[in-house]
C-alpha positions, 0 to 999 in steps of 0.5 A: 588369424585368431578368432577373438570374437568370443573374448571381445563380445560385450553386452551393451545396455539399451535405452537412454541414460539419465543425463540424456533428454531423449527419454520422455519420462526424463523430460517430463520430470525435468520440467516438473522439477524446473517449475518447483525450482523456479518457484523457490527462486522466485520466492527467495528473490521476492524476499530479498528484493522486498524493499525496492519492490515496495519502493517501486509500488509506492512510486506507482501509487504516487504516479497514479495520484499525479495521473489523476490530477493530470486527467482532472485538469485535462477536463478544463485545460485542453493543453498537452499532457506535459504542461498539465503535469507541470501545473499539477507538480508546481501546484503541489510544491506551492501548496506544501511550501506555502503551508510550511511557510505559514504554519512551519514555526508553529508546527515545529514548536507543537512537535516538541510540545507533543513529544513532552505531552505524550511522555508525561501522559504515558508516565501518568497512565503507567503510574496509575496502572501500577497503583492499581496492581495491573502492572508490576512496576513503572515501565520504561518508555524507551524500552517499550518503544524500542520493542514496538519498533523492533517488532517490525522486523529486519526487513524494514529496519532501514525505515527508522533512519532519517537518511533511509526515509528521505532517500526512499521518499526521493526515489518514490517521487522520482519513479512516480514523476517519470511514470506520470510523464508518459505512462503509455510507454511503460504500459507498452513495455510491460505488455511486450513481456506478456505472451501475444495470446494473453496481451488483450486480456492483460491490457484490459486488466491493466486499464481497470487497475489504473482506473481503480487506483486513481479512484481509490487515491482520489477518495483517500485524498478527499477523506484526508483533507476533510478529516484534517481540516475538520479536526483542526477547526473543532479542536481549535474551537474547544481550546485543545492544545496543538490543534493544528498539529493534531489536524495535520497528523489526523489528515496524514494518518487518514491515508491508512483506514481503521488503524490510522483513525485509531492512532490519531484518536489516541493522540488526540485524547492524550493531548486533550486531557493534558489541557484539562478534563473539559478539553479531554472530553471535547477531544473525545467528542471531536474524534467521534463526530469527525469519524462519524461524519467521515464514516457515514457521510463522506465515505459512502459518497466517495465509495460510489465512485471508488473501490468497494473494499469491505472493512474486514478485508481492509483491516486483515490486509493491513495486519498482514502487510504490516507484519510482513513488510512493516510501516510501508506495507501498512501504508500500501495495504489498501492499493495492494488489496485493490489491485488483487481484487481487480485481477481476481474479478477480471479472472472471474469475468473471463471464466464466466465468458468462456463458460457462456461461449462454451454453452452457446457453442454446445447449443449451436452444435445440438441445433437448439 
């Protein structure tokens, strides 16, 4: 028998291969890579799903409004939550239907009149600017409006269509209604997805977010009603055309602080000067009086029981949200900022509590 041990002898490399997970270094690097890949996938998924996410968040906002009405009604009527929710929904429907029935024809006529008035006023202003040498020539209103709407971005181009807007509104109302029927079911479902050790802290933060959202929306609705009614009455007294429509627009835009007031003021002044110099001055005075009352009387009273959001923070959040998410982001900027503020405040409180507990433990160990 021949001895082939010399020719068959081979040298085998020791240690795990790169595709084996037994090496601690490979596992550590794989975990770090997984975290970065997961973050990239999460950001990409967030960008792709931004439209439905905004609709879902708007549904949460609508549910908070309904829930606030249900809780308020519960202080008077000691009946089941379902019955109280039905009363709130029917009250809103009756109010909207009655308002449209009483003022529908007038509002429709004023909408057409408002469009013609704004176009005429815009052409008058651009002609004056051209004569002063500020603008090189007469601007095309349609092109400017298309550029302004196009700056919103492709993410929210679907909002421009009537079908998309109505569909989104319907989905928001349906989501909000289902959430308001039994919010505890969805709250327990969200808590179930959180690790067990973090559920108590998450429950506290979630409860505070709900309270903050209800207070914020209650203040917004009160401000909207006050601004709309006061604007309508003041403009009607001064003989400003389309007073009812301007009051409705002012009340709706009051949901968006700062920017909404500016837009409604521009519309108010433009329509006021279309009726003459005196009505234009009256419209300016009405705008400043209503905004002064809202800013120095109504908002401070409501702010004591709602969220304390600094104006600069609110405006900055609105600018960022409108640039990223368009019109819907602008409308939801305040609730988003309020929720983030609540989460950060609770995180800060938890850190302080842990520091206090650590200091007490160290003092006890030292025998102090």
